[in-house]
Backbone as JSON, one array per atom type, in Angstrom:
{
  "sequence": "MKRTFLLVAIALNLAGAERSLSSEAAPISIHFSKDGKSITSNCRDGHVRTWDLASGKLVSDKKFGPRLVMLSDDLMLDANGETKSMKIWDLTADRQVQLLNGAPTSAITLSKDRRFVATSNPKERTVRVWDLATGKEKHSLPDGLGGAAGLTFSPDGQTVVSANYDNDIRVWKTQSGELVKKVEDMTGAMFASAFSPDGKQLVMAGLDETVYIWDAKTFALNRKLRGHGETIASLAISPDGRTLVTGGFDVITLKNPVKLAVWDLAAGKIVKTIAAPHRVTRVAFSPDGKWVAFVTGDKEISLVNVN",
  "N": [[54.16, -19.89, 14.02], [53.81, -21.14, 16.41], [51.33, -21.23, 17.0], [50.29, -22.57, 14.88], [51.01, -25.29, 15.67], [49.93, -25.48, 17.53], [46.93, -25.51, 16.99], [47.63, -28.11, 15.88], [47.43, -29.73, 17.83], [45.31, -29.33, 18.99], [43.38, -30.24, 16.98], [44.63, -33.34, 17.05], [44.01, -33.67, 19.74], [41.19, -34.25, 19.4], [40.62, -36.69, 18.34], [40.58, -38.94, 20.05], [39.01, -37.65, 22.86], [36.11, -36.56, 24.93], [34.28, -33.95, 24.75], [32.82, -30.69, 24.81], [30.51, -27.98, 23.24], [30.23, -24.66, 23.71], [27.57, -22.64, 24.5], [25.13, -19.92, 24.01], [22.75, -20.22, 24.44], [20.18, -23.05, 24.88], [20.86, -25.13, 22.46], [19.39, -26.71, 19.74], [19.19, -28.33, 17.78], [21.29, -30.57, 15.63], [23.76, -30.38, 13.21], [26.19, -31.4, 11.23], [28.53, -30.04, 9.38], [29.06, -30.63, 5.76], [31.7, -31.47, 5.16], [32.59, -32.04, 7.72], [33.91, -30.34, 9.14], [32.6, -28.7, 10.76], [29.55, -27.89, 12.97], [26.5, -26.85, 12.8], [23.61, -25.36, 14.57], [20.03, -24.5, 15.65], [19.43, -22.73, 17.79], [17.5, -22.39, 21.2], [16.93, -19.46, 21.87], [16.24, -18.17, 19.47], [18.72, -17.61, 17.52], [20.86, -19.04, 15.36], [23.36, -20.84, 15.47], [27.06, -21.83, 14.38], [29.45, -23.94, 15.53], [33.51, -23.98, 14.74], [34.69, -26.96, 14.43], [37.9, -28.08, 14.93], [39.05, -25.79, 17.04], [36.58, -25.5, 18.71], [35.94, -23.47, 18.52], [33.19, -20.26, 18.56], [31.95, -19.67, 14.99], [30.26, -18.57, 14.08], [27.01, -16.35, 14.22], [23.52, -15.81, 13.78], [20.78, -14.01, 14.27], [17.76, -14.73, 14.64], [14.24, -15.91, 14.35], [11.53, -17.23, 16.83], [10.62, -19.74, 16.08], [12.1, -21.54, 14.51], [13.83, -24.29, 12.55], [15.98, -26.44, 11.64], [17.04, -27.67, 8.58], [19.31, -28.64, 7.4], [22.96, -28.47, 7.35], [22.76, -26.04, 5.72], [20.36, -24.8, 5.11], [17.49, -23.25, 6.47], [14.09, -23.33, 8.27], [11.8, -21.05, 8.6], [9.19, -20.41, 10.75], [6.09, -18.57, 10.81], [3.17, -17.99, 12.75], [1.46, -16.2, 12.73], [0.76, -15.28, 9.9], [1.13, -17.93, 9.17], [2.68, -19.2, 7.29], [6.15, -20.7, 5.89], [9.12, -19.39, 5.72], [11.84, -20.93, 3.6], [15.17, -20.6, 4.18], [18.14, -19.86, 3.12], [21.45, -20.48, 4.66], [24.06, -20.21, 3.76], [24.36, -18.22, 1.19], [22.65, -16.11, 2.92], [20.04, -15.63, 2.33], [16.24, -15.72, 1.91], [14.95, -18.23, 0.2], [12.51, -19.77, -0.59], [9.02, -19.58, -0.05], [6.63, -21.28, 1.92], [3.02, -21.52, 2.08], [1.59, -22.25, 4.8], [0.11, -23.59, 7.69], [2.51, -23.45, 10.42], [4.68, -25.7, 11.46], [5.06, -28.57, 13.41], [6.76, -30.92, 13.23], [9.22, -31.92, 11.27], [11.13, -32.7, 7.85], [13.47, -32.73, 5.66], [13.89, -34.11, 2.06], [16.5, -36.11, 1.05], [17.78, -35.52, -1.47], [17.1, -33.06, -1.49], [14.55, -32.25, -2.98], [12.05, -32.31, -1.73], [9.75, -30.92, 1.05], [8.62, -32.42, 3.96], [5.53, -31.86, 6.0], [4.26, -31.44, 9.45], [1.09, -30.77, 11.42], [-0.16, -31.23, 14.59], [-2.72, -30.03, 15.19], [-4.34, -30.28, 12.19], [-3.91, -32.93, 11.41], [-2.69, -34.04, 9.41], [-0.12, -35.06, 7.15], [2.45, -33.03, 5.3], [3.19, -32.75, 2.14], [5.8, -30.75, 0.54], [7.31, -29.42, -2.6], [9.87, -28.31, -2.75], [11.22, -26.56, -4.95], [9.06, -25.32, -6.22], [7.85, -24.48, -4.37], [5.17, -25.0, -3.62], [2.37, -27.48, -2.22], [2.25, -30.56, -2.45], [1.07, -32.84, -1.47], [-1.48, -33.6, 0.46], [-2.1, -35.26, 3.1], [-3.74, -37.52, 5.05], [-3.38, -38.57, 8.44], [-2.88, -39.33, 11.76], [-4.24, -39.43, 15.07], [-2.91, -36.65, 17.05], [-0.86, -35.75, 15.38], [2.22, -35.89, 13.92], [5.09, -37.69, 15.8], [7.24, -37.96, 14.79], [9.29, -37.65, 11.29], [10.33, -38.87, 8.38], [12.21, -39.34, 4.99], [12.91, -41.99, 2.84], [15.96, -42.49, 1.77], [16.62, -42.24, -0.6], [14.43, -40.39, -1.57], [11.94, -41.51, -2.45], [9.75, -42.58, -0.25], [8.12, -41.43, 2.24], [7.52, -41.31, 5.87], [5.48, -41.5, 8.49], [5.81, -41.39, 11.94], [3.38, -41.93, 14.57], [1.52, -39.9, 16.76], [-0.38, -41.33, 17.71], [0.35, -43.89, 18.06], [0.48, -45.46, 15.65], [2.06, -46.38, 12.22], [2.55, -44.85, 9.14], [2.92, -45.46, 5.97], [4.03, -43.65, 2.95], [3.85, -42.92, -0.62], [6.04, -40.86, -2.05], [6.25, -39.44, -4.49], [3.23, -40.14, -5.53], [1.49, -39.87, -3.49], [0.54, -42.34, -2.27], [-0.81, -44.66, 0.23], [0.8, -46.95, 1.08], [1.67, -48.6, 3.43], [0.47, -49.49, 6.65], [1.11, -49.43, 9.67], [-0.5, -50.89, 12.97], [-0.17, -51.98, 15.13], [1.56, -51.27, 17.27], [3.43, -50.63, 20.34], [3.41, -48.3, 21.67], [4.54, -44.62, 21.09], [6.6, -43.83, 18.69], [9.67, -42.3, 18.38], [11.9, -41.66, 17.39], [13.53, -41.96, 14.09], [15.07, -43.5, 11.47], [16.29, -44.23, 7.99], [18.65, -46.79, 7.42], [21.98, -46.06, 5.46], [21.74, -47.18, 3.02], [19.49, -47.63, 2.39], [18.13, -49.97, 2.76], [17.18, -50.28, 5.29], [14.73, -49.67, 7.87], [14.77, -48.25, 10.84], [13.19, -47.77, 14.18], [12.34, -46.34, 17.51], [11.18, -45.74, 20.51], [8.26, -45.12, 22.9], [8.56, -47.37, 24.25], [11.25, -48.32, 24.8], [12.27, -49.87, 22.86], [14.18, -50.82, 20.27], [13.19, -51.01, 16.67], [13.39, -52.71, 13.51], [12.81, -52.85, 10.22], [11.97, -54.31, 7.12], [12.68, -52.17, 4.65], [11.77, -52.3, 2.07], [9.72, -54.1, 2.07], [8.38, -53.45, 4.68], [8.14, -55.49, 6.12], [8.77, -56.64, 9.65], [11.86, -56.91, 11.12], [13.3, -57.35, 12.74], [13.81, -56.6, 17.06], [15.46, -55.02, 18.75], [16.39, -55.01, 22.28], [17.6, -53.64, 25.0], [18.24, -51.17, 25.85], [17.26, -50.05, 27.86], [15.8, -47.4, 28.48], [12.95, -45.17, 27.57], [13.35, -43.95, 24.18], [14.15, -41.4, 22.82], [15.89, -40.41, 20.93], [17.62, -41.03, 17.9], [20.49, -42.34, 15.7], [22.39, -43.33, 12.64], [25.25, -44.55, 11.49], [27.38, -43.3, 8.95], [27.99, -45.79, 7.11], [26.66, -47.66, 8.12], [26.97, -49.5, 10.19], [26.83, -48.87, 12.72], [24.78, -47.7, 15.4], [22.98, -45.49, 17.53], [21.41, -44.98, 20.28], [19.66, -42.5, 21.95], [18.22, -41.77, 25.41], [15.88, -41.17, 27.29], [14.3, -40.6, 30.98], [11.02, -41.38, 32.03], [9.96, -40.9, 34.41], [11.14, -38.4, 35.36], [12.29, -35.87, 33.63], [14.66, -34.91, 34.31], [16.5, -36.81, 35.22], [19.71, -38.6, 34.94], [20.73, -40.28, 32.0], [21.41, -42.46, 29.55], [23.57, -42.69, 26.69], [23.07, -44.98, 23.92], [25.24, -47.41, 22.28], [25.13, -49.39, 19.2], [26.26, -52.57, 18.12], [24.76, -52.81, 15.01], [24.4, -54.81, 12.94], [24.78, -57.09, 14.54], [23.04, -56.53, 16.72], [23.83, -56.01, 19.29], [24.78, -54.0, 22.13], [27.65, -51.92, 22.63], [28.69, -49.97, 23.69], [28.23, -47.63, 26.37], [27.13, -44.3, 27.07], [27.22, -42.09, 29.07], [24.75, -39.95, 30.07], [23.42, -36.23, 31.35], [20.88, -35.48, 31.55], [17.44, -36.31, 29.4], [18.37, -36.93, 26.2], [17.98, -35.4, 23.13], [18.61, -35.12, 20.83], [20.78, -36.55, 18.52], [23.56, -36.97, 16.84], [25.61, -38.4, 13.94], [29.35, -37.72, 13.03], [30.62, -36.78, 9.57], [32.37, -38.69, 9.08], [31.74, -40.74, 10.46], [33.04, -41.05, 13.2], [32.82, -39.62, 15.1], [30.09, -39.06, 17.63], [27.69, -36.49, 18.59], [25.67, -34.65, 20.42], [23.03, -33.07, 22.28], [21.44, -31.95, 25.39], [19.27, -30.24, 25.88], [20.51, -28.75, 27.65], [22.98, -25.8, 27.33], [25.19, -26.42, 25.52], [26.69, -28.45, 23.18], [27.45, -31.73, 23.2], [30.3, -34.16, 22.26], [31.14, -36.85, 21.68], [34.15, -39.86, 20.71], [33.63, -42.73, 19.43], [34.83, -44.52, 17.96]],
  "CA": [[54.69, -21.33, 14.06], [53.41, -22.01, 17.89], [49.63, -21.07, 16.85], [50.03, -23.96, 13.94], [51.49, -26.33, 16.24], [48.56, -25.68, 18.75], [46.06, -26.15, 16.05], [47.68, -29.13, 14.92], [47.28, -30.61, 18.82], [43.72, -29.66, 19.33], [43.05, -31.44, 16.57], [44.83, -34.39, 17.51], [43.03, -34.57, 20.94], [40.13, -34.93, 19.27], [40.31, -37.72, 18.06], [40.4, -39.37, 21.22], [38.78, -37.45, 23.88], [35.13, -36.21, 24.94], [34.67, -32.48, 24.71], [31.32, -29.79, 24.52], [30.63, -26.79, 22.39], [29.66, -23.73, 24.47], [26.39, -22.28, 23.74], [24.54, -18.92, 24.85], [20.95, -20.66, 24.88], [20.46, -24.21, 24.45], [21.19, -26.07, 21.35], [18.2, -27.77, 19.64], [19.32, -29.75, 16.69], [22.71, -30.87, 15.5], [23.69, -30.51, 11.76], [27.54, -31.31, 10.78], [28.88, -29.46, 7.53], [29.49, -31.97, 4.86], [33.21, -31.83, 5.45], [32.92, -32.66, 9.13], [34.8, -29.25, 10.17], [31.69, -27.56, 11.74], [28.45, -27.89, 13.43], [25.7, -25.59, 12.89], [22.59, -25.56, 15.45], [19.07, -23.91, 15.89], [19.1, -22.32, 19.64], [16.29, -21.42, 21.96], [16.59, -18.18, 21.85], [15.86, -17.88, 17.92], [19.91, -17.76, 17.0], [21.21, -20.15, 14.52], [25.27, -21.04, 15.46], [28.32, -22.86, 14.01], [30.96, -23.95, 15.9], [34.53, -24.54, 14.5], [35.24, -28.41, 15.37], [39.32, -28.1, 15.5], [38.98, -25.24, 17.71], [35.75, -25.27, 19.35], [35.06, -21.55, 18.75], [32.02, -19.79, 17.48], [32.28, -19.14, 14.39], [28.99, -17.88, 13.39], [25.9, -16.17, 15.15], [22.84, -14.83, 13.69], [19.57, -13.9, 15.12], [15.74, -14.9, 13.27], [13.14, -15.89, 15.11], [11.21, -17.89, 17.9], [10.11, -20.92, 15.73], [13.08, -21.97, 13.63], [13.48, -25.66, 12.44], [17.09, -26.61, 10.63], [16.62, -28.85, 7.82], [20.25, -28.94, 7.05], [23.69, -27.7, 7.76], [22.82, -24.8, 5.48], [19.21, -24.57, 5.2], [17.16, -23.16, 7.85], [12.89, -22.71, 8.01], [11.56, -19.86, 10.03], [7.72, -20.51, 10.67], [5.36, -17.3, 11.15], [2.16, -18.58, 13.15], [0.12, -14.93, 12.28], [0.99, -15.57, 8.06], [0.75, -19.3, 8.48], [3.46, -19.37, 6.46], [7.14, -20.89, 6.61], [10.46, -19.16, 5.04], [13.31, -21.38, 3.57], [16.53, -19.86, 4.33], [19.51, -20.53, 2.66], [22.09, -19.55, 5.69], [25.21, -19.66, 3.01], [23.81, -17.21, 0.74], [21.99, -15.41, 3.59], [18.86, -15.12, 1.5], [14.81, -16.53, 1.29], [14.94, -19.07, -1.02], [11.53, -20.03, -0.64], [8.15, -19.45, 0.83], [5.64, -22.3, 1.76], [1.98, -21.27, 2.45], [0.45, -23.53, 5.17], [0.3, -23.75, 8.77], [3.43, -23.73, 11.19], [5.11, -26.98, 11.83], [5.48, -29.09, 14.6], [7.59, -31.59, 12.8], [9.32, -31.82, 9.43], [12.29, -33.29, 7.54], [14.04, -32.59, 3.99], [14.66, -35.5, 1.46], [18.19, -36.22, 0.89], [17.9, -34.49, -2.36], [16.36, -31.58, -0.97], [12.98, -31.76, -3.56], [11.02, -32.46, -0.95], [9.82, -30.89, 2.71], [7.39, -33.06, 4.63], [5.83, -31.08, 7.57], [3.48, -32.38, 10.1], [0.97, -30.44, 12.25], [-1.21, -31.5, 15.27], [-3.96, -29.8, 14.8], [-4.56, -30.89, 11.05], [-4.09, -34.38, 12.05], [-2.49, -33.97, 8.53], [1.26, -34.82, 6.38], [2.15, -32.08, 4.22], [4.73, -32.79, 1.15], [5.87, -29.64, -0.22], [7.64, -29.29, -3.65], [10.75, -27.12, -2.64], [11.42, -26.24, -5.93], [8.02, -24.51, -6.73], [7.04, -23.65, -2.84], [3.85, -25.66, -3.71], [1.98, -28.34, -1.83], [2.43, -31.42, -3.51], [0.06, -33.78, -0.94], [-2.12, -33.44, 2.1], [-1.97, -36.96, 3.97], [-4.6, -37.91, 6.38], [-2.49, -38.63, 9.49], [-3.56, -40.13, 13.05], [-4.66, -38.42, 16.12], [-1.81, -36.02, 17.86], [0.26, -35.72, 14.54], [3.49, -36.87, 13.69], [5.68, -38.03, 16.31], [8.68, -38.3, 13.71], [8.97, -37.82, 10.07], [11.43, -39.3, 7.85], [12.46, -39.78, 4.05], [14.11, -42.84, 2.52], [17.51, -41.9, 1.06], [15.9, -41.96, -2.49], [13.47, -39.75, -1.59], [10.71, -42.09, -2.8], [9.06, -42.61, 0.59], [8.11, -40.65, 3.32], [6.74, -42.12, 7.24], [5.08, -40.54, 10.08], [5.14, -42.16, 13.12], [2.48, -40.9, 14.77], [0.99, -39.76, 18.51], [-1.64, -42.71, 18.01], [1.11, -45.17, 18.07], [0.61, -46.01, 14.31], [2.78, -45.51, 11.63], [2.19, -44.86, 8.11], [3.86, -44.9, 4.84], [3.39, -42.83, 1.57], [4.53, -43.02, -1.88], [6.45, -39.37, -2.14], [5.29, -39.13, -6.04], [1.86, -40.29, -5.91], [0.38, -40.04, -2.34], [-0.51, -43.55, -1.61], [-0.69, -45.28, 1.45], [1.32, -48.29, 0.92], [1.52, -49.36, 4.56], [0.08, -48.7, 7.71], [1.54, -50.42, 11.05], [-1.37, -50.87, 13.64], [0.34, -53.41, 16.56], [2.65, -50.55, 17.92], [2.77, -50.47, 22.1], [3.57, -47.11, 21.92], [4.62, -43.91, 20.09], [7.99, -44.36, 17.95], [10.18, -40.23, 19.1], [12.96, -41.73, 16.56], [13.25, -42.8, 13.32], [15.96, -43.15, 10.55], [17.02, -45.16, 7.25], [20.06, -46.94, 7.24], [22.36, -45.45, 4.43], [21.62, -47.72, 1.46], [18.24, -47.61, 2.27], [17.04, -50.83, 2.41], [16.09, -50.86, 6.57], [14.08, -48.31, 8.25], [15.04, -47.95, 12.12], [12.29, -46.76, 14.75], [12.53, -46.4, 18.49], [10.56, -44.52, 21.03], [8.15, -45.22, 24.27], [8.86, -49.1, 24.75], [12.54, -49.15, 24.83], [12.43, -51.08, 21.5], [14.65, -51.1, 18.32], [12.35, -52.23, 15.86], [13.96, -53.1, 12.05], [11.96, -52.99, 9.79], [12.95, -54.26, 5.67], [12.27, -50.96, 3.94], [10.97, -52.55, 1.01], [8.41, -54.58, 2.39], [8.2, -52.72, 5.62], [8.36, -56.84, 7.19], [9.53, -56.58, 10.85], [12.96, -57.97, 11.04], [14.24, -57.44, 14.38], [13.39, -56.34, 18.13], [16.21, -54.66, 19.79], [15.8, -54.35, 23.49], [18.51, -53.73, 26.04], [18.68, -49.59, 26.38], [16.57, -49.74, 29.32], [15.06, -46.58, 28.82], [12.55, -44.54, 26.68], [14.14, -43.54, 23.45], [13.68, -39.96, 22.26], [16.63, -40.07, 19.37], [18.72, -42.16, 17.3], [21.59, -41.73, 14.53], [22.97, -44.49, 11.89], [26.38, -44.09, 11.48], [27.49, -43.44, 7.38], [28.59, -46.78, 6.55], [25.33, -48.46, 8.51], [27.15, -50.53, 10.76], [26.33, -48.56, 14.21], [23.43, -47.64, 15.82], [23.39, -44.88, 18.59], [20.22, -44.24, 20.39], [19.41, -41.67, 23.08], [17.01, -42.08, 26.06], [15.03, -40.28, 28.95], [13.56, -41.27, 32.16], [9.9, -41.06, 32.01], [9.39, -39.97, 35.72], [11.15, -37.03, 35.14], [13.59, -35.7, 32.55], [15.83, -34.79, 34.65], [17.06, -37.93, 36.0], [20.53, -39.0, 34.67], [19.77, -41.28, 31.15], [22.8, -42.71, 28.44], [23.58, -43.24, 24.84], [23.62, -46.76, 23.68], [26.03, -47.38, 20.96], [25.05, -50.69, 19.15], [26.58, -52.96, 16.62], [23.78, -53.1, 14.15], [24.0, -56.25, 12.38], [24.67, -58.19, 15.58], [22.05, -56.3, 17.46], [24.07, -55.85, 20.85], [25.13, -52.72, 22.84], [28.83, -51.98, 22.59], [29.54, -49.0, 24.33], [27.1, -46.89, 26.59], [27.89, -42.9, 27.19], [26.41, -41.46, 30.37], [24.13, -38.3, 30.13], [22.93, -35.66, 32.7], [19.14, -36.12, 31.31], [17.01, -36.59, 28.13], [18.89, -36.45, 24.89], [16.69, -34.61, 22.35], [19.05, -35.09, 19.27], [22.05, -37.5, 18.41], [24.18, -36.93, 15.15], [27.27, -38.88, 13.48], [30.28, -36.84, 12.14], [30.66, -37.39, 8.32], [33.93, -39.92, 9.07], [31.4, -42.16, 11.36], [33.89, -41.23, 14.63], [31.84, -39.04, 16.2], [28.54, -38.45, 18.22], [27.25, -35.26, 19.1], [24.25, -34.73, 21.18], [21.88, -32.17, 23.47], [20.53, -32.78, 26.13], [18.52, -29.09, 26.65], [21.79, -27.78, 28.22], [23.71, -25.27, 27.08], [26.37, -27.31, 25.03], [26.42, -29.53, 22.18], [28.78, -32.79, 23.91], [30.87, -34.79, 21.01], [32.21, -38.29, 21.73], [34.34, -40.46, 19.88], [32.96, -43.96, 19.04], [35.66, -45.37, 17.54]],
  "C": [[53.91, -22.0, 15.61], [51.8, -21.97, 17.85], [49.62, -22.62, 15.82], [50.09, -25.1, 14.53], [50.28, -26.75, 17.46], [47.37, -26.0, 18.43], [45.95, -27.7, 15.94], [47.07, -30.32, 16.7], [45.95, -30.66, 19.47], [43.08, -30.35, 18.57], [43.32, -32.85, 16.67], [44.21, -34.83, 18.55], [42.05, -34.78, 20.55], [39.66, -35.9, 18.93], [40.46, -38.96, 19.04], [39.66, -39.0, 22.81], [37.22, -36.77, 23.66], [35.35, -34.63, 24.77], [33.23, -31.89, 24.4], [32.05, -28.64, 23.42], [29.81, -25.87, 23.26], [28.69, -22.86, 23.62], [25.63, -20.87, 24.56], [23.25, -19.41, 25.26], [21.2, -22.19, 24.44], [20.24, -24.65, 23.12], [19.82, -27.08, 20.88], [18.64, -29.03, 18.27], [20.87, -29.7, 16.22], [22.96, -31.14, 13.81], [25.56, -30.34, 11.62], [27.61, -31.06, 9.2], [29.21, -31.02, 6.79], [31.31, -32.28, 4.6], [33.52, -32.04, 6.85], [33.61, -31.67, 9.85], [33.99, -28.35, 10.72], [30.73, -27.85, 12.02], [27.5, -26.5, 13.34], [24.15, -26.46, 13.55], [21.16, -24.36, 15.63], [18.92, -23.61, 17.36], [17.54, -21.85, 20.21], [15.95, -20.31, 21.92], [16.64, -17.31, 20.68], [17.56, -17.84, 17.13], [20.2, -18.96, 16.18], [22.77, -19.94, 14.51], [25.8, -21.87, 14.81], [29.02, -22.46, 14.74], [32.33, -24.76, 14.61], [35.05, -25.9, 15.27], [36.37, -28.21, 15.9], [39.6, -27.04, 16.97], [37.91, -24.85, 18.7], [35.28, -23.55, 19.59], [33.73, -21.4, 18.22], [32.34, -19.35, 16.47], [31.32, -18.22, 13.27], [27.76, -17.18, 14.08], [24.93, -15.26, 14.54], [21.66, -15.36, 13.95], [18.24, -13.63, 13.59], [15.04, -14.96, 14.6], [12.89, -16.75, 15.92], [11.07, -19.79, 17.41], [10.97, -21.32, 14.72], [13.15, -23.45, 13.76], [15.13, -25.66, 11.15], [16.78, -27.78, 9.79], [17.76, -29.0, 7.54], [21.39, -28.14, 7.42], [23.73, -26.0, 7.35], [21.25, -24.36, 4.84], [18.17, -24.48, 6.26], [15.48, -23.04, 7.41], [12.54, -22.13, 8.99], [10.17, -19.66, 9.49], [7.14, -19.19, 11.36], [3.97, -17.84, 11.71], [0.87, -17.36, 12.48], [-0.13, -15.14, 10.83], [0.37, -16.89, 7.72], [1.16, -19.6, 7.33], [4.73, -20.02, 6.78], [8.08, -20.66, 5.26], [11.19, -19.84, 5.15], [14.33, -20.46, 3.66], [17.58, -20.27, 4.16], [20.58, -19.67, 3.58], [23.46, -18.98, 5.01], [25.4, -18.28, 2.1], [22.94, -16.15, 1.32], [20.84, -14.75, 2.66], [17.57, -16.01, 1.5], [15.23, -17.09, -0.07], [13.68, -19.54, -1.48], [10.29, -19.97, 0.23], [6.99, -20.52, 0.57], [4.5, -21.76, 2.17], [1.07, -22.16, 3.4], [1.19, -23.21, 6.41], [1.67, -24.0, 9.16], [3.76, -25.05, 11.53], [5.27, -27.73, 13.17], [6.8, -30.15, 14.71], [8.2, -31.54, 11.06], [10.94, -32.51, 9.35], [12.13, -33.18, 6.14], [14.51, -34.48, 3.18], [15.88, -34.94, 1.23], [18.36, -35.25, -0.43], [17.69, -33.03, -2.55], [15.12, -31.25, -2.24], [12.22, -31.79, -3.07], [11.02, -32.28, 0.28], [8.53, -31.54, 3.09], [6.99, -32.15, 6.34], [4.37, -31.86, 8.28], [2.7, -31.2, 11.45], [-0.26, -30.63, 12.79], [-2.71, -31.48, 14.85], [-4.61, -29.92, 13.77], [-4.49, -32.28, 10.74], [-3.55, -34.81, 10.25], [-0.9, -34.12, 8.01], [0.97, -34.06, 5.5], [3.27, -32.16, 3.49], [4.45, -31.43, 0.6], [6.89, -29.99, -1.25], [8.67, -28.41, -3.0], [11.2, -26.02, -3.59], [10.45, -24.92, -6.25], [7.53, -23.96, -5.65], [5.71, -24.67, -2.85], [3.17, -26.76, -2.78], [1.53, -29.37, -2.85], [1.41, -32.84, -3.05], [-0.45, -33.14, 0.17], [-2.7, -34.64, 2.75], [-2.51, -37.16, 4.86], [-3.56, -38.79, 7.48], [-3.58, -38.98, 10.55], [-3.54, -39.19, 14.27], [-2.78, -37.61, 16.94], [-0.68, -35.77, 16.7], [1.28, -36.53, 14.45], [4.69, -36.58, 15.04], [7.21, -37.38, 15.45], [8.24, -38.16, 12.25], [10.27, -38.07, 9.48], [11.12, -39.42, 6.16], [12.84, -41.25, 4.02], [14.95, -41.71, 1.95], [17.09, -41.18, -0.31], [14.95, -41.32, -2.58], [11.87, -40.2, -1.9], [9.72, -42.29, -1.95], [9.26, -42.13, 1.85], [6.81, -41.46, 4.4], [6.84, -41.15, 8.01], [5.03, -41.81, 11.18], [4.6, -41.21, 13.97], [1.91, -41.22, 16.36], [0.21, -41.1, 18.98], [-1.05, -44.02, 18.03], [0.69, -46.19, 16.68], [1.56, -45.33, 13.55], [2.55, -45.9, 10.17], [3.33, -44.51, 7.17], [3.4, -44.76, 3.56], [4.24, -43.08, 0.65], [5.0, -41.56, -2.06], [5.66, -38.63, -3.12], [3.77, -39.03, -6.31], [1.02, -39.88, -4.47], [0.16, -41.58, -1.72], [0.24, -44.15, -0.34], [-0.26, -46.52, 1.45], [1.56, -49.03, 2.37], [1.21, -48.86, 6.02], [0.09, -50.0, 9.1], [0.94, -49.99, 12.29], [-1.04, -51.3, 15.12], [1.12, -52.59, 17.4], [1.92, -50.36, 19.58], [2.94, -49.59, 22.41], [4.31, -46.24, 20.9], [6.44, -44.16, 19.89], [8.45, -42.65, 18.08], [10.71, -40.84, 17.84], [12.67, -42.47, 15.65], [14.0, -42.61, 12.36], [15.98, -44.64, 9.63], [18.09, -45.24, 7.26], [20.27, -46.11, 5.63], [22.28, -45.96, 3.4], [19.95, -47.92, 1.37], [17.13, -49.05, 2.34], [16.76, -51.24, 4.04], [15.5, -49.46, 6.79], [14.0, -48.79, 9.82], [13.79, -47.16, 12.99], [12.69, -47.06, 16.23], [11.71, -45.64, 19.22], [9.75, -45.26, 22.94], [8.45, -46.44, 24.86], [10.05, -49.17, 24.86], [12.86, -49.62, 23.98], [12.93, -50.57, 20.66], [14.0, -51.72, 17.86], [13.31, -51.35, 14.37], [13.16, -53.55, 11.28], [12.82, -53.5, 7.81], [11.94, -52.8, 5.08], [11.49, -50.67, 2.4], [9.82, -53.56, 0.92], [7.71, -54.76, 3.53], [7.31, -54.09, 6.39], [9.08, -56.34, 8.34], [10.44, -57.33, 10.81], [13.44, -58.27, 11.69], [13.57, -56.71, 15.49], [14.83, -56.42, 18.81], [16.09, -54.38, 21.17], [17.43, -54.67, 24.29], [18.81, -51.94, 26.57], [17.88, -49.48, 27.27], [15.46, -48.49, 29.17], [14.21, -46.2, 27.61], [13.33, -43.91, 25.81], [13.54, -42.38, 22.71], [14.61, -39.55, 20.95], [17.56, -41.46, 19.06], [19.72, -42.16, 16.03], [21.85, -42.81, 13.71], [24.21, -43.66, 11.29], [26.59, -44.34, 9.44], [27.5, -44.61, 7.03], [27.41, -48.18, 7.51], [25.6, -49.74, 9.51], [26.95, -50.12, 12.36], [25.04, -48.04, 14.03], [23.53, -46.61, 17.06], [22.07, -44.49, 18.99], [20.32, -43.69, 21.63], [18.21, -41.57, 24.09], [16.48, -41.07, 26.8], [14.52, -41.09, 29.79], [11.91, -40.81, 31.86], [9.51, -40.71, 32.88], [9.81, -38.88, 35.62], [12.34, -37.07, 34.28], [14.64, -35.17, 33.31], [17.02, -35.18, 35.57], [18.58, -38.13, 34.64], [19.83, -40.42, 33.49], [21.55, -41.53, 30.72], [22.28, -42.56, 27.28], [23.7, -44.67, 24.73], [24.01, -46.87, 22.23], [26.03, -48.97, 20.93], [25.75, -51.21, 18.07], [25.28, -53.34, 15.83], [23.55, -54.56, 13.53], [24.4, -57.42, 13.7], [23.77, -57.51, 16.48], [22.39, -56.08, 19.11], [24.81, -54.12, 21.0], [26.43, -52.95, 22.97], [29.63, -51.31, 23.56], [28.24, -48.26, 25.2], [27.71, -45.31, 27.25], [26.77, -42.11, 28.03], [26.23, -39.74, 29.43], [23.31, -37.74, 30.53], [21.28, -35.64, 32.55], [18.81, -36.01, 29.65], [17.86, -36.24, 26.73], [18.15, -36.53, 23.91], [17.15, -34.84, 20.85], [20.47, -35.55, 19.56], [22.16, -37.25, 16.71], [25.51, -37.82, 14.83], [27.7, -37.68, 12.99], [30.03, -37.33, 10.73], [31.14, -39.17, 8.04], [33.34, -40.89, 10.24], [32.14, -41.94, 12.97], [33.44, -40.53, 15.27], [30.58, -38.62, 16.64], [28.72, -37.43, 18.5], [25.44, -35.47, 19.34], [23.98, -33.72, 22.19], [21.23, -32.66, 23.68], [19.38, -31.32, 26.88], [19.73, -28.08, 27.27], [22.08, -26.79, 27.23], [25.15, -25.16, 26.4], [25.75, -28.16, 24.08], [27.79, -30.44, 23.04], [28.92, -33.5, 22.56], [31.6, -35.94, 21.9], [32.83, -39.05, 20.75], [33.86, -41.93, 20.21], [33.84, -44.9, 18.78], [36.74, -46.19, 18.5]]
}
């Protein structure tokens, strides 16, 4: 009875307090489970760890290798530089489900329907699109100098976007590989990008401290949002599409304190700021949109209630 009461009290406390999940090594990614009850991350020591959010306890810790990329809360990519291959691993079933024969990647994204994976390698100056069911390369798309700073699929998986270190943005059709748009007038690299949940807007931000919002059908620039005041390294849009969170860093030194900015996306205004010790490398919303989780390279995942 006492244990039940304690767990209920902890769960209620989650609704209004900041908290953190402790890790033996710095988490790199953030992936909420679909029911919002846990978070999974690949960490800098080559482990994949999962925490229960109600108790804050570590519930799973699996050792893999140093070149891991989480695709979702249950799918992981394990890159091998010697064999120039990438294994797709199902964490729930604890087995390999696919092998991609190609150079290890520096940027990667999974389409929402799990049909495609897009990867970028700066040495190749290409974006490769893979068919996840067959493991075969579908397209090799010419990209810019330095490779992709960020990759993202549209919610329907029909479009893939590369924000490049050469300051250009390229938009391709996933099925045909056709380049449908190239934006060449950016003033800096875009480090973070996401489509709105309804697929109508594409949001990007990066070096010039500005949030750019494009029409995702015509790719005409709709708005620029200014006010974060720092270079933006990460962003996320709430499941209902109403709230945007951007995480920054100081270009002078990554050790300086920075902030997360919480935006009313329709109004284009910052409604709240959250202090962070230094560069915010990843940020994510919980499935119910009430919580924002972020990582800064420390040995923890921070959680903040944004409602």
